[in-house]
Backbone bond lengths (Angstrom), bond angles and torsions (degrees), N, CA, C in turn:
res aa  C-N    CA-C-N  psi(-1)  N-CA   C-N-CA  omega(-1)  CA-C   N-CA-C  phi
1 T - - - 1.465 - - 1.526 110.77 -
2 V 1.305 117.18 129.94 1.457 123.50 169.67 1.524 107.02 -117.85
3 S 1.328 116.14 116.05 1.465 120.08 -174.10 1.522 113.12 -84.70
4 G 1.345 116.49 -29.13 1.452 118.63 -178.17 1.502 111.24 -175.35
5 G 1.326 115.24 -164.07 1.452 119.82 -179.66 1.509 112.58 84.17
6 E 1.342 116.09 -157.25 1.464 121.56 -174.15 1.524 110.71 -140.10
7 D 1.310 115.96 134.66 1.465 123.61 175.72 1.524 112.47 55.26
8 N 1.304 116.69 38.62 1.462 121.47 176.65 1.523 110.28 -96.16
9 T 1.359 115.94 153.39 1.458 121.25 -178.05 1.523 110.39 -135.35
10 A 1.306 116.47 127.40 1.463 122.25 172.41 1.516 107.17 -120.07
11 S 1.334 116.29 95.67 1.461 120.78 -172.67 1.517 113.93 -106.51
12 G 1.340 117.51 -10.51 1.452 119.87 177.55 1.517 111.75 -83.46
13 S 1.323 115.62 158.25 1.460 120.30 177.23 1.525 110.23 -59.40
14 H 1.321 116.40 123.53 1.467 123.26 -179.79 1.535 112.61 61.43
15 A 1.303 117.76 23.75 1.473 121.91 178.05 1.522 110.50 -77.88
16 T 1.366 114.89 154.62 1.463 120.57 -176.74 1.517 111.25 -138.86
17 V 1.323 115.96 134.05 1.458 122.65 165.90 1.515 106.84 -123.21
18 S 1.333 115.91 117.95 1.465 119.58 -174.08 1.523 113.22 -81.69
19 G 1.361 116.76 -31.06 1.451 118.71 -178.62 1.509 111.04 -177.67
20 G 1.332 115.53 -160.17 1.447 120.43 -179.10 1.507 112.55 84.46
21 E 1.325 115.88 -157.76 1.466 121.13 -174.49 1.523 111.08 -140.69
22 D 1.331 115.27 137.16 1.465 122.60 175.79 1.529 112.74 57.46
23 N 1.294 117.60 33.92 1.458 122.06 177.76 1.524 110.47 -95.54
24 T 1.345 115.82 151.42 1.464 121.15 -178.02 1.525 110.56 -135.29
25 A 1.312 116.46 128.51 1.464 122.98 170.84 1.519 106.78 -117.84
26 S 1.336 116.44 100.66 1.462 120.38 -173.11 1.522 113.30 -109.99
27 G 1.320 117.60 -7.48 1.451 120.36 177.06 1.519 111.74 -90.34
28 S 1.319 116.26 158.40 1.451 120.62 176.73 1.530 110.28 -61.12
29 H 1.325 116.51 126.59 1.467 122.88 -178.82 1.532 112.86 61.39
30 A 1.307 117.68 20.42 1.472 121.52 176.56 1.520 110.28 -72.92
31 T 1.354 115.26 152.08 1.463 120.42 -177.66 1.519 111.11 -137.72
32 V 1.319 116.47 133.29 1.463 122.90 167.17 1.519 107.29 -122.60
33 G 1.346 115.78 121.13 1.449 119.21 -176.41 1.517 113.64 -77.68
34 G 1.326 116.64 -34.96 1.455 119.92 -178.93 1.509 110.20 175.09
35 G 1.331 115.65 -153.55 1.451 119.98 -178.17 1.510 112.49 84.46
36 N 1.326 115.46 -155.95 1.458 120.86 -173.12 1.526 111.58 -137.39
37 N 1.327 116.16 128.88 1.460 123.29 172.55 1.529 112.46 59.21
38 N 1.293 117.17 38.57 1.456 122.55 175.32 1.525 110.40 -95.71
39 T 1.366 116.04 149.05 1.457 120.71 -178.75 1.523 110.90 -135.08
40 A 1.319 116.49 122.73 1.467 123.46 173.06 1.516 106.73 -113.11
41 S 1.345 116.42 108.60 1.462 119.37 -164.41 1.519 115.26 -117.02
42 N 1.325 118.18 8.56 1.463 117.94 177.95 1.522 109.68 -133.02
43 G 1.300 116.14 173.93 1.445 120.94 -175.05 1.517 113.38 -58.81
44 H 1.331 115.95 125.99 1.464 123.41 176.09 1.537 112.97 62.36
45 S 1.297 117.77 18.27 1.472 120.19 175.23 1.522 109.76 -75.13
46 T 1.358 115.23 150.73 1.460 120.28 -173.91 1.522 111.60 -139.49
47 I 1.315 116.15 135.33 1.462 122.72 167.85 1.522 107.02 -127.67
48 S 1.327 115.75 120.33 1.464 119.12 -176.50 1.521 112.52 -77.68
49 G 1.349 116.61 -35.16 1.454 119.73 -178.94 1.507 110.90 -179.58
50 G 1.323 114.99 -154.77 1.457 119.34 -177.52 1.511 112.61 86.10
51 R 1.327 114.91 -159.19 1.460 119.97 -174.44 1.529 111.38 -140.66
52 N 1.307 115.70 138.14 1.464 123.05 175.12 1.524 112.70 56.35
53 N 1.310 116.65 34.89 1.458 121.36 176.61 1.522 110.37 -95.13
54 T 1.355 115.14 152.82 1.453 120.75 -178.42 1.524 110.11 -135.56
55 A 1.311 116.77 129.43 1.464 122.75 173.55 1.516 107.73 -117.75
56 I 1.341 115.93 109.77 1.463 121.85 -172.87 1.526 112.44 -105.58
57 G 1.314 117.49 -32.24 1.453 120.66 -176.80 1.520 113.06 -76.16
58 V 1.328 115.82 159.58 1.468 121.23 173.91 1.526 109.19 -65.23
59 Y 1.324 117.00 128.43 1.464 123.15 -175.99 1.541 112.72 59.82
60 A 1.307 117.96 20.40 1.465 121.09 173.87 1.523 109.82 -69.60
61 T 1.344 115.64 145.50 1.463 120.42 -176.94 1.521 111.33 -134.28
62 V 1.317 116.73 131.30 1.461 122.86 170.22 1.526 106.85 -121.86
63 G 1.345 115.61 120.80 1.448 119.30 -177.86 1.513 113.95 -74.63
64 G 1.331 116.32 -34.62 1.460 120.75 -179.17 1.509 109.77 171.31
65 G 1.318 115.51 -152.96 1.451 119.56 -179.82 1.510 112.61 89.88
66 L 1.328 115.28 -159.96 1.468 121.92 -174.02 1.518 111.44 -132.80
67 G 1.311 116.25 125.28 1.452 121.26 171.27 1.504 115.29 64.58
68 N 1.310 117.43 30.63 1.460 121.24 176.57 1.522 110.52 -86.23
69 V 1.345 116.21 145.24 1.462 121.55 -178.25 1.527 109.00 -127.71
70 D 1.318 116.45 117.71 1.458 122.55 -179.26 1.520 108.54 -113.59
71 V 1.332 115.46 103.74 1.452 122.01 -174.99 1.524 112.10 -96.93
72 G 1.324 116.75 -30.56 1.451 121.03 -171.04 1.520 114.00 -75.73
73 N 1.309 116.56 145.75 1.452 120.92 173.77 1.529 110.02 -66.77
74 Y 1.319 116.52 133.51 1.475 123.72 178.48 1.538 112.43 63.44
75 S 1.277 118.05 18.42 1.466 121.37 179.32 1.524 110.51 -93.23
76 T 1.367 115.41 163.55 1.460 120.40 -173.33 1.518 111.58 -139.78
77 I 1.312 116.77 134.45 1.465 123.33 166.32 1.522 106.15 -121.34
78 S 1.324 116.05 116.05 1.464 119.14 -175.73 1.525 112.66 -74.79
79 G 1.333 116.60 -34.09 1.454 120.14 -179.37 1.507 110.68 176.48
80 G 1.321 115.36 -155.51 1.456 119.75 -179.42 1.510 112.32 91.80
81 N 1.340 115.32 -159.76 1.460 121.92 -171.08 1.526 110.85 -134.76
82 S 1.309 116.33 125.18 1.472 122.71 172.76 1.519 113.24 57.93
83 N 1.320 116.60 38.89 1.455 121.63 175.77 1.526 110.33 -92.85
84 S 1.364 115.48 153.47 1.459 120.44 -177.53 1.526 110.75 -133.59
85 A 1.314 116.52 124.50 1.464 122.60 171.06 1.520 106.59 -110.87
86 N 1.330 116.26 110.44 1.456 120.24 -164.85 1.517 115.21 -106.42
87 I 1.324 117.75 3.33 1.455 119.15 -174.80 1.517 109.30 -151.87
88 Q 1.318 117.31 169.89 1.463 121.03 -172.36 1.530 112.70 -65.08
89 Y 1.316 114.47 141.73 1.459 124.40 175.85 1.531 113.70 62.38
90 A 1.300 118.31 18.41 1.466 121.44 175.69 1.522 110.04 -78.54
91 T 1.349 115.96 152.19 1.461 121.09 -178.46 1.522 111.13 -137.14
92 I 1.318 116.03 133.01 1.468 122.24 170.38 1.513 107.81 -126.38
93 G 1.339 115.67 122.89 1.452 119.76 -177.75 1.514 113.47 -76.64
94 G 1.334 116.77 -34.15 1.461 120.94 -178.72 1.506 110.08 168.85
95 G 1.333 115.61 -151.33 1.454 119.79 -178.21 1.514 112.42 84.52
96 Q 1.329 115.94 -158.61 1.459 121.01 -174.41 1.519 111.72 -135.97
97 S 1.312 115.41 134.82 1.467 123.24 173.30 1.528 112.45 55.00
98 N 1.310 116.04 38.09 1.460 121.55 175.19 1.525 110.30 -94.00
99 T 1.349 115.52 152.46 1.452 120.72 -178.36 1.526 110.53 -133.19
100 A 1.315 116.77 129.59 1.458 123.19 171.95 1.518 107.18 -117.87
101 S 1.346 116.14 110.27 1.461 118.96 -170.05 1.520 114.12 -129.97
102 S 1.327 117.88 17.00 1.460 120.46 170.61 1.521 108.98 -124.17
103 D 1.327 116.69 155.87 1.454 121.06 -178.37 1.525 111.16 -54.26
104 Y 1.324 116.50 132.00 1.465 123.33 177.35 1.536 112.97 62.13
105 S 1.304 117.81 19.87 1.464 120.97 178.31 1.523 110.70 -77.63
106 T 1.357 115.71 155.63 1.462 121.43 -177.10 1.520 111.04 -139.31
107 V 1.314 116.40 131.87 1.462 122.58 165.02 1.520 106.21 -122.30
108 S 1.330 116.06 115.41 1.462 119.04 -174.76 1.518 112.84 -76.12
109 G 1.344 116.70 -33.02 1.452 120.17 -179.48 1.504 111.37 178.65
110 G 1.319 115.90 -156.44 1.456 119.93 -178.70 1.514 112.46 85.85
111 Q 1.333 115.48 -157.17 1.465 120.82 -173.87 1.520 111.31 -139.84
112 N 1.320 116.01 135.65 1.468 122.72 175.71 1.525 112.74 55.84
113 N 1.309 116.34 35.89 1.457 121.38 176.30 1.524 110.62 -95.89
114 T 1.356 116.06 152.31 1.453 120.95 -177.57 1.523 110.73 -136.27
115 A 1.313 116.78 129.15 1.463 123.42 170.06 1.513 106.57 -116.69
116 S 1.336 116.25 112.14 1.463 118.93 -166.46 1.520 113.08 -146.38
117 T 1.298 114.73 179.85 1.461 127.61 167.37 1.522 113.73 76.57
118 D 1.330 118.65 -60.65 1.455 120.95 -177.80 1.521 110.75 -127.57
119 T 1.325 116.22 170.80 1.458 121.08 -170.42 1.521 113.42 -70.08
120 H 1.331 114.25 151.19 1.461 124.29 172.27 1.536 113.71 62.57
121 A 1.305 118.66 24.18 1.471 120.85 172.64 1.515 109.56 -69.61
122 T 1.360 116.58 144.61 1.458 120.79 -174.65 1.522 111.91 -139.35
123 V 1.323 115.99 133.49 1.466 122.34 168.22 1.518 107.26 -123.15
124 G 1.347 115.59 123.12 1.453 119.47 -177.72 1.512 114.04 -76.41
125 G 1.333 116.62 -36.33 1.455 120.32 -178.35 1.507 110.42 174.24
126 G 1.333 115.99 -153.24 1.458 120.04 -177.90 1.514 112.01 82.85
127 E 1.317 115.71 -157.55 1.469 120.80 -176.02 1.515 111.30 -138.26
128 G 1.318 115.80 132.36 1.445 121.55 174.10 1.511 114.64 66.48
129 N 1.316 117.32 30.02 1.453 122.04 179.04 1.525 111.04 -94.18
130 I 1.355 115.78 151.29 1.464 121.09 -178.01 1.527 109.51 -133.90
131 A 1.312 116.78 126.34 1.464 123.44 169.67 1.514 106.53 -116.66
132 S 1.352 116.93 113.83 1.459 119.25 -165.74 1.519 114.24 -131.14
133 S 1.328 118.01 24.93 1.453 119.30 176.49 1.520 109.62 -142.58
134 V 1.323 116.55 176.57 1.459 121.47 -176.49 1.525 110.69 -59.10
135 R 1.327 116.51 119.42 1.472 123.87 178.49 1.535 112.95 56.69
136 A 1.302 117.16 24.27 1.470 120.89 173.50 1.521 109.80 -71.23
137 T 1.354 116.09 146.08 1.463 120.67 -175.27 1.521 111.36 -137.96
138 V 1.317 116.27 132.64 1.463 122.71 166.56 1.519 106.60 -119.79
139 G 1.343 115.71 120.10 1.454 119.22 -177.10 1.516 113.94 -74.03
140 G 1.334 116.85 -37.18 1.455 121.05 -178.44 1.506 110.60 176.07
141 G 1.333 115.61 -153.80 1.456 119.78 -177.45 1.510 111.95 84.07
142 G 1.340 116.31 -157.81 1.451 120.43 -177.15 1.512 112.92 -137.48
143 G 1.308 116.94 133.54 1.450 121.88 174.60 1.509 114.81 66.02
144 N 1.315 117.25 29.13 1.461 121.63 179.05 1.520 111.01 -94.64
145 T 1.354 115.73 152.15 1.460 121.04 -179.56 1.523 110.31 -134.79
146 A 1.317 116.59 127.45 1.464 122.84 170.58 1.519 106.78 -114.45
147 S 1.332 116.28 104.31 1.465 120.58 -173.48 1.515 113.91 -118.31
148 G 1.317 118.08 -3.37 1.455 120.87 174.54 1.513 110.78 -90.98
149 D 1.327 117.10 151.67 1.455 119.97 177.73 1.525 110.40 -56.71
150 R 1.339 116.04 126.40 1.467 123.40 178.66 1.535 112.49 60.24
151 S 1.297 116.95 25.65 1.466 121.59 177.21 1.519 110.62 -82.06
152 T 1.354 115.74 159.62 1.457 121.15 -176.13 1.521 111.42 -140.18
153 V 1.316 116.60 133.51 1.464 122.98 165.08 1.522 106.64 -120.18
154 G 1.337 115.62 119.69 1.453 119.01 -176.59 1.514 113.86 -73.83
155 G 1.338 116.44 -38.71 1.452 120.64 -178.60 1.512 110.27 176.31
156 G 1.323 116.13 -151.07 1.454 119.71 -177.00 1.512 111.88 82.63
157 G 1.343 115.80 -156.78 1.455 119.81 -176.87 1.506 113.05 -138.06
158 G 1.304 116.80 133.45 1.449 122.29 174.42 1.509 115.03 65.95
159 N 1.304 117.57 26.55 1.465 121.83 179.72 1.522 111.48 -90.53
160 T 1.349 115.86 152.14 1.459 121.15 -179.66 1.521 110.60 -134.51
161 A 1.312 116.85 127.31 1.466 123.21 171.24 1.520 106.92 -116.92
162 S 1.335 116.23 103.12 1.460 120.40 -173.04 1.519 114.02 -114.39
163 G 1.330 117.29 -7.19 1.448 119.84 177.91 1.519 111.96 -89.80
164 L 1.330 116.09 162.41 1.458 121.14 176.08 1.523 110.11 -57.86
165 R 1.322 117.04 122.79 1.471 123.75 179.81 1.532 112.75 56.15
166 A 1.314 117.07 25.78 1.467 121.77 176.18 1.517 110.39 -72.98
167 T 1.360 115.50 151.68 1.454 120.88 -177.76 1.518 111.72 -136.31
168 V 1.317 116.73 130.60 1.462 122.89 165.54 1.522 105.88 -120.37
169 S 1.330 115.97 115.44 1.462 119.38 -174.82 1.524 112.53 -75.07
170 G 1.336 116.51 -35.47 1.455 120.27 -179.13 1.508 111.07 179.95
171 G 1.315 115.48 -154.79 1.454 119.48 -178.04 1.513 112.09 86.72
172 F 1.345 114.26 -157.43 1.461 119.17 -172.28 1.529 110.43 -136.49
173 T 1.323 116.15 128.72 1.466 125.60 177.83 1.532 112.65 49.02
174 N 1.307 115.68 44.62 1.460 121.36 172.88 1.526 109.91 -94.69
175 T 1.356 115.75 153.72 1.461 121.10 -177.80 1.520 110.94 -134.52
176 A 1.321 116.32 128.45 1.464 122.82 171.42 1.523 106.69 -118.89
177 S 1.338 115.95 103.17 1.462 119.58 -168.54 1.517 114.45 -115.21
178 S 1.318 117.74 -3.18 1.459 119.23 176.35 1.520 110.11 -107.00
179 S 1.311 116.80 163.89 1.458 121.23 -178.28 1.528 111.35 -61.16
180 Y 1.321 115.95 132.33 1.465 123.41 177.16 1.540 112.55 62.25
181 S 1.303 117.82 20.34 1.464 121.02 178.20 1.518 110.85 -80.25
182 T 1.364 115.63 156.44 1.462 121.22 -176.93 1.524 111.09 -140.91
183 V 1.323 116.03 132.67 1.464 121.99 165.90 1.523 106.19 -122.84
184 S 1.331 115.79 118.59 1.459 119.75 -174.33 1.522 113.01 -78.82
185 G 1.340 117.35 -31.06 1.455 119.92 -179.26 1.511 111.16 176.62
186 G 1.325 115.46 -155.57 1.454 119.96 -178.27 1.510 112.65 82.30
187 Q 1.334 115.86 -156.41 1.461 120.84 -175.42 1.516 111.68 -139.09
188 D 1.326 115.63 137.84 1.466 122.73 175.14 1.523 113.04 57.06
189 N 1.305 117.14 33.13 1.460 121.72 176.87 1.520 110.46 -93.85
190 T 1.354 115.82 152.53 1.459 121.00 -176.93 1.526 110.54 -137.38
191 A 1.317 116.34 130.03 1.467 122.71 170.48 1.515 106.17 -117.62
192 S 1.336 116.49 111.91 1.459 118.85 -166.39 1.522 112.78 -145.93
193 T 1.297 114.78 178.21 1.469 127.97 167.51 1.520 113.34 74.31
194 N 1.319 117.95 -59.01 1.459 120.70 -176.44 1.526 110.65 -120.66
195 T 1.338 115.97 167.24 1.454 120.17 -173.44 1.520 112.82 -72.90
196 H 1.337 114.64 152.18 1.460 124.46 172.39 1.532 113.66 62.86
197 A 1.322 118.46 25.59 1.473 121.18 173.86 1.528 109.23 -72.53
198 T 1.365 115.91 144.97 1.465 120.66 -175.40 1.520 111.20 -138.59
199 V 1.336 115.98 133.33 1.465 122.49 168.79 1.516 107.46 -122.15
200 G 1.342 115.30 124.29 1.455 119.16 -176.67 1.510 113.68 -78.07
201 G 1.328 117.49 -33.57 1.455 120.83 -179.12 1.508 110.66 170.92
202 G 1.323 116.02 -151.73 1.450 120.09 -179.22 1.507 112.62 82.91
203 N 1.339 115.30 -154.18 1.456 121.00 -172.53 1.526 111.34 -136.76
204 S 1.319 116.01 129.13 1.470 123.01 173.20 1.521 112.65 57.98
205 N 1.326 116.78 38.43 1.456 121.79 176.17 1.527 110.57 -96.75
206 T 1.361 115.40 151.64 1.454 120.81 -179.58 1.529 110.28 -134.07
207 A 1.320 116.36 127.74 1.463 122.81 171.65 1.519 106.71 -115.96
208 S 1.331 116.96 111.09 1.450 119.86 -171.24 1.537 114.30 -123.77
209 G 1.311 117.79 -2.22 1.449 120.30 177.74 1.513 111.70 -96.36
210 A 1.331 116.43 159.98 1.463 120.55 177.29 1.525 109.70 -59.27
211 Q 1.332 115.23 125.60 1.468 123.64 -179.80 1.526 113.01 57.52
212 S 1.331 116.39 24.69 1.472 120.08 177.32 1.516 110.65 -79.78
213 S 1.354 116.36 154.47 1.459 121.43 -177.27 1.526 110.38 -139.25
214 V 1.344 115.01 138.34 1.452 121.78 167.54 1.524 106.29 -124.86
215 V 1.337 115.94 119.40 1.452 119.47 -173.57 1.515 111.43 -73.02
216 G 1.334 117.71 -42.13 1.449 121.11 -178.67 1.505 110.77 179.80
217 G 1.332 115.84 -151.84 1.450 119.58 -179.91 1.502 112.92 88.42
218 N 1.327 116.02 -157.10 1.448 121.35 -174.46 1.520 111.76 -133.13
219 A 1.337 115.92 127.50 1.461 122.80 172.94 1.517 112.79 57.02
220 N 1.315 116.19 41.48 1.468 120.61 175.90 1.521 110.72 -91.89
Protein backbone atom coordinates (compact mmCIF):
# COMPACT_ATOMS: atom_id res chain seq x y z
CA THR A 1 0.00 0.00 0.00
CA VAL A 2 1.18 3.50 -0.88
CA SER A 3 -1.08 6.09 0.73
CA GLY A 4 0.43 9.24 -0.75
CA GLY A 5 3.51 11.20 -1.58
CA GLU A 6 5.63 10.89 -4.72
CA ASP A 7 7.69 8.10 -6.29
CA ASN A 8 7.17 5.75 -3.36
CA THR A 9 7.26 1.94 -3.64
CA ALA A 10 5.71 -0.73 -1.43
CA SER A 11 6.82 -4.01 -2.98
CA GLY A 12 6.86 -6.34 0.02
CA SER A 13 3.90 -8.44 1.09
CA HIS A 14 1.62 -6.21 3.18
CA ALA A 15 4.20 -3.39 3.00
CA THR A 16 3.16 0.24 3.52
CA VAL A 17 4.47 3.66 2.57
CA SER A 18 2.29 6.38 4.02
CA GLY A 19 3.84 9.38 2.27
CA GLY A 20 6.96 11.34 1.49
CA GLU A 21 9.15 10.95 -1.57
CA ASP A 22 11.33 8.20 -3.05
CA ASN A 23 10.68 5.85 -0.14
CA THR A 24 10.72 2.05 -0.43
CA ALA A 25 9.16 -0.66 1.72
CA SER A 26 10.37 -3.93 0.22
CA GLY A 27 10.21 -6.29 3.18
CA SER A 28 7.18 -8.26 4.25
CA HIS A 29 5.03 -6.02 6.49
CA ALA A 30 7.66 -3.26 6.20
CA THR A 31 6.58 0.33 6.84
CA VAL A 32 7.86 3.76 5.87
CA GLY A 33 5.87 6.60 7.38
CA GLY A 34 7.29 9.42 5.30
CA GLY A 35 10.38 11.47 4.67
CA ASN A 36 12.70 11.14 1.71
CA ASN A 37 14.70 8.27 0.22
CA ASN A 38 14.16 5.89 3.12
CA THR A 39 14.27 2.09 2.70
CA ALA A 40 12.75 -0.61 4.93
CA SER A 41 13.88 -3.86 3.36
CA ASN A 42 13.22 -6.71 5.77
CA GLY A 43 10.29 -8.26 7.53
CA HIS A 44 8.42 -5.88 9.85
CA SER A 45 11.13 -3.23 9.53
CA THR A 46 10.02 0.36 10.10
CA ILE A 47 11.20 3.86 9.26
CA SER A 48 9.00 6.63 10.61
CA GLY A 49 10.58 9.48 8.65
CA GLY A 50 13.71 11.45 8.03
CA ARG A 51 16.01 11.15 5.06
CA ASN A 52 18.32 8.50 3.61
CA ASN A 53 17.65 6.07 6.43
CA THR A 54 17.83 2.29 6.05
CA ALA A 55 16.25 -0.48 8.12
CA ILE A 56 17.68 -3.84 7.07
CA GLY A 57 17.16 -6.13 10.05
CA VAL A 58 13.99 -8.03 10.92
CA TYR A 59 11.86 -5.73 13.12
CA ALA A 60 14.57 -3.05 12.79
CA THR A 61 13.33 0.47 13.52
CA VAL A 62 14.58 3.93 12.57
CA GLY A 63 12.58 6.77 14.06
CA GLY A 64 13.99 9.50 11.84
CA GLY A 65 17.08 11.56 11.30
CA LEU A 66 19.55 11.44 8.43
CA GLY A 67 21.61 8.62 7.01
CA ASN A 68 21.05 6.14 9.81
CA VAL A 69 21.58 2.42 9.12
CA ASP A 70 19.86 -0.24 11.23
CA VAL A 71 21.16 -3.68 10.32
CA GLY A 72 20.43 -5.67 13.46
CA ASN A 73 17.32 -7.71 14.08
CA TYR A 74 15.05 -6.04 16.68
CA SER A 75 17.44 -3.10 16.92
CA THR A 76 16.46 0.58 17.11
CA ILE A 77 17.84 3.96 16.05
CA SER A 78 15.60 6.71 17.34
CA GLY A 79 17.15 9.50 15.28
CA GLY A 80 20.26 11.55 14.76
CA ASN A 81 22.76 11.49 11.92
CA SER A 82 24.88 8.69 10.44
CA ASN A 83 24.34 6.26 13.31
CA SER A 84 24.73 2.49 12.91
CA ALA A 85 23.09 -0.36 14.83
CA ASN A 86 24.86 -3.43 13.54
CA ILE A 87 23.60 -6.33 15.62
CA GLN A 88 20.48 -7.69 17.30
CA TYR A 89 18.75 -5.73 20.06
CA ALA A 90 21.15 -2.78 19.76
CA THR A 91 19.86 0.72 20.53
CA ILE A 92 20.98 4.22 19.55
CA GLY A 93 19.01 7.10 20.98
CA GLY A 94 20.43 9.79 18.69
CA GLY A 95 23.49 11.91 18.16
CA GLN A 96 25.95 11.59 15.30
CA SER A 97 28.20 8.85 13.96
CA ASN A 98 27.55 6.52 16.88
CA THR A 99 27.85 2.74 16.60
CA ALA A 100 26.19 -0.04 18.60
CA SER A 101 27.70 -3.33 17.49
CA SER A 102 27.30 -5.84 20.31
CA ASP A 103 24.16 -7.66 21.41
CA TYR A 104 21.93 -5.48 23.62
CA SER A 105 24.41 -2.60 23.38
CA THR A 106 23.25 1.01 23.83
CA VAL A 107 24.51 4.43 22.80
CA SER A 108 22.13 7.07 24.12
CA GLY A 109 23.61 9.99 22.20
CA GLY A 110 26.66 12.12 21.65
CA GLN A 111 29.14 11.82 18.80
CA ASN A 112 31.53 9.14 17.55
CA ASN A 113 30.75 6.83 20.45
CA THR A 114 30.98 3.03 20.23
CA ALA A 115 29.39 0.23 22.26
CA SER A 116 30.92 -2.97 20.98
CA THR A 117 32.55 -6.37 21.39
CA ASP A 118 30.47 -7.94 24.18
CA THR A 119 26.87 -7.84 25.35
CA HIS A 120 25.13 -5.00 27.17
CA ALA A 121 27.87 -2.40 26.62
CA THR A 122 26.61 1.16 27.17
CA VAL A 123 27.70 4.69 26.30
CA GLY A 124 25.50 7.43 27.69
CA GLY A 125 26.83 10.29 25.60
CA GLY A 126 29.83 12.54 25.10
CA GLU A 127 32.30 12.21 22.26
CA GLY A 128 34.69 9.50 21.19
CA ASN A 129 33.89 7.14 24.04
CA ILE A 130 34.19 3.34 23.84
CA ALA A 131 32.50 0.64 25.93
CA SER A 132 33.91 -2.66 24.72
CA SER A 133 33.31 -5.41 27.25
CA VAL A 134 30.47 -7.25 28.98
CA ARG A 135 28.23 -4.66 30.71
CA ALA A 136 30.95 -2.01 30.40
CA THR A 137 29.66 1.56 30.76
CA VAL A 138 30.88 5.03 29.85
CA GLY A 139 28.54 7.71 31.14
CA GLY A 140 29.90 10.60 29.08
CA GLY A 141 32.88 12.88 28.63
CA GLY A 142 35.40 12.55 25.84
CA GLY A 143 37.83 9.87 24.75
CA ASN A 144 37.06 7.50 27.60
CA THR A 145 37.30 3.70 27.41
CA ALA A 146 35.67 1.02 29.55
CA SER A 147 37.19 -2.26 28.38
CA GLY A 148 37.05 -4.48 31.45
CA ASP A 149 34.07 -6.69 32.19
CA ARG A 150 31.49 -4.60 34.10
CA SER A 151 33.89 -1.66 34.20
CA THR A 152 32.70 1.95 34.44
CA VAL A 153 33.95 5.39 33.44
CA GLY A 154 31.63 8.09 34.69
CA GLY A 155 32.99 10.95 32.61
CA GLY A 156 35.96 13.23 32.22
CA GLY A 157 38.50 12.89 29.43
CA GLY A 158 40.90 10.21 28.31
CA ASN A 159 40.16 7.86 31.18
CA THR A 160 40.47 4.06 30.99
CA ALA A 161 38.84 1.36 33.12
CA SER A 162 40.30 -1.92 31.92
CA GLY A 163 40.13 -4.17 34.96
CA LEU A 164 37.24 -6.38 36.01
CA ARG A 165 34.65 -4.10 37.67
CA ALA A 166 37.17 -1.24 37.61
CA THR A 167 35.88 2.31 38.01
CA VAL A 168 37.10 5.75 37.00
CA SER A 169 34.59 8.32 38.18
CA GLY A 170 36.03 11.28 36.28
CA GLY A 171 39.02 13.50 35.87
CA PHE A 172 41.58 13.37 33.09
CA THR A 173 43.78 10.53 31.76
CA ASN A 174 43.26 8.32 34.79
CA THR A 175 43.60 4.52 34.60
CA ALA A 176 42.03 1.74 36.67
CA SER A 177 43.57 -1.44 35.31
CA SER A 178 43.31 -4.02 38.08
CA SER A 179 40.24 -5.91 39.23
CA TYR A 180 37.90 -3.85 41.44
CA SER A 181 40.26 -0.86 41.25
CA THR A 182 38.98 2.72 41.59
CA VAL A 183 40.18 6.18 40.61
CA SER A 184 37.74 8.82 41.82
CA GLY A 185 39.17 11.77 39.88
CA GLY A 186 42.16 14.01 39.38
CA GLN A 187 44.70 13.65 36.60
CA ASP A 188 47.18 11.00 35.47
CA ASN A 189 46.38 8.71 38.39
CA THR A 190 46.71 4.92 38.21
CA ALA A 191 45.19 2.08 40.23
CA SER A 192 46.87 -1.07 39.00
CA THR A 193 48.57 -4.43 39.47
CA ASN A 194 46.59 -5.88 42.37
CA THR A 195 42.92 -6.01 43.33
CA HIS A 196 40.94 -3.28 45.09
CA ALA A 197 43.57 -0.53 44.62
CA THR A 198 42.15 3.00 45.10
CA VAL A 199 43.22 6.54 44.21
CA GLY A 200 40.98 9.27 45.54
CA GLY A 201 42.28 12.11 43.37
CA GLY A 202 45.20 14.44 42.94
CA ASN A 203 47.84 14.22 40.25
CA SER A 204 50.17 11.45 39.05
CA ASN A 205 49.44 9.13 41.97
CA THR A 206 49.75 5.33 41.82
CA ALA A 207 48.12 2.66 43.98
CA SER A 208 49.56 -0.68 42.95
CA GLY A 209 49.33 -2.98 45.97
CA ALA A 210 46.42 -5.22 46.95
CA GLN A 211 43.84 -3.04 48.73
CA SER A 212 46.28 -0.11 48.65
CA SER A 213 44.97 3.47 48.78
CA VAL A 214 46.24 6.92 47.86
CA VAL A 215 43.86 9.63 49.01
CA GLY A 216 45.27 12.47 46.91
CA GLY A 217 48.20 14.79 46.54
CA ASN A 218 50.89 14.70 43.90
CA ALA A 219 53.17 11.90 42.67
CA ASN A 220 52.50 9.56 45.56
